[in-house]
N, C-alpha and C positions, 0 to 999 in steps of 0.2 A: 661144580665141576671147574678144574682150573684150565683144561686145555681139552680141544677136540669137540666133537658133536655126538649127541646122545638122541635116540629116538624112543618115545614112550609110546607103547602101542598095545591094543588087545586083538586078539585072534579067534576067530568063530570057529565053532565045531567043523566047519567045513574046510577051514584053513585061510579064510579071507581075512587080510589085515586091515586094521583101521588104526591109523597114525592118530594118535592124541596130541602129541607134542614134539617139537624137535628142540633140542638145547644146546646151546654153545656154552664157552666160557663164562664164569659168572653166575650160572643159574644152578638152582639146587633143584633135585627131584628126589622122589623116596621119602617124603616126610610124612606120608599117611602113617605108617607104622610106629614113627614116635609119639604121634598124637592118640592115635586110635589103639595102638597096641595090637594090630593085627598085621596080617601080610600085606604087602603092595599091590593093590587091586590091578594092575596091569604088568607089563613085560617091559623091559628096556634094553637096549642093545647099541653099542658103540658103531658109528657109521665111519668113524675114522679114528686113528689112535687117539686114545683121550686119557688125561690124568684125571682121576676123580678121588676125593677127599671122602673118606668114610668116617662117621661119628657113631659109635655106639648110642642106643637109646639113652643109658644112664648119663653117659659124658654130656650128650646134648641137654638133656633136662638140666643138668648142675649149669651149664652156660647160660641158659635162658633164665635161670632163677638168680644167678649173679648178674646178668646185663638182661634187664626186661626190655631195653631198647631192640634187642635181637629178635624177642619175641613179636615185639611191633612190626619190624622190618618183614618177618616171616609172615605175619597176618595179612601184611599190605600185598605181598607178593602171591599168596595164596587168594586173596579177593582178587587181584588182576587176573589170575589163572581161572577162577570161577566164572569172571566176566567173558573171558574168552572161550570157555566151554558153552557159555550160553549162546554165544554169537555161533560157533560152530554148531551146535545143536539146530539152532534156527537155520543156519545155511543147509546143512545136511538134508533136513527135514522139509524145509519150505521152498528152497531155492533151487534153480536149474543150475546145471553144470557151468553154462557160460558166466552167471552170476557168482558162483562160487569161486571161479579162477579168476575172474576181475577182482573180487572182494580181496583174494589172495595176493594179487599182483600190487594192489593198493596198500595192503598192508605190509608187504616187503618195502614198497616205496617209502613208508612212513619208518619202518625199523631201521632201513638203511641210510636214511636222511637224504633220499635222493629223487626228484622228482622228473629227470630226464631218463634214467637206467637203472634197473634192478639186476642182480645176479641171483639165480637159483641157488639157494642152498642145498637142494638135493635134486637127486634124479627126477626124470618124469614119472618113473614108475613109482617112487616114493610120494611124488605130489599126486597123483593119481589116487593113492591110498588114503592120503591125508584129507583130499577133498571128495573123497567116496565116488570114484568113477574108473575108468580104466586109461590106461596109457595111450592108447589109439584115441578116445575122445579127446584128451587133453591135446593131443596132436591136431586134431580136426579143428577143435576149438580156438587154439591157437593161430591155425592157418585162416579161420575165419576173421577172427580180431585183427591179424594182419592184413586181410584183404580189404576190411572196413577202414585201414589207415589208424587203428587206434594203437597198435603195437608194431615193432619189427623184432624179430626173434633173431638172435646169433648165437648158435650153441646155448649156453647156460645164461647169456645175457639177453635182457628184454628191455629195447629201446621203448619208452614212453611217449607217444606221439600225440595222444589226446587224453589228457587225464579227465577231463569233464565227460568225454564219452565213456571212458572206463568207469567213472563214478555212476553215470546213468545205467549202464550195463551191470554193475554191481547191485544197483537197487531193483531194475525193472526185470533183468534177466532175458530183455529181449534183444537179439542178435540179428 
């Protein structure tokens, strides 16, 4: 992707959305059909105006044949995503909402290279779909985290007041 923001998601038969990834510029998505030869196992949607580069399977196979380093870079990226999926599955199945939300905020802190504040790249509704809860629960947990002086929320900006406390919450889930 060259510009914009894309969400990759699955929908249940009941219409419940589970966001799998949110990608920004410089990220690739939709590689499964290239390697597996089947359709993409999820849906994707632009969250904002986006510029996307599409490579047909045969052209992409030519490229990785001519430049094996490209294949190694893709394998590294796919490995990182697999590791992230493992963490996401662990979080969704084994951790309570406060721990999942604290872990997400800490991940944003690392991604945005900022230990004092993070900016939510998505809406609270999308965040709730990402971590497997409801927008109301997100609001309640953010309020509780604020009451405990772990964070302060200003619209889409979250001030990080106690990184150690957030880390403890991400691990224990105890709020």
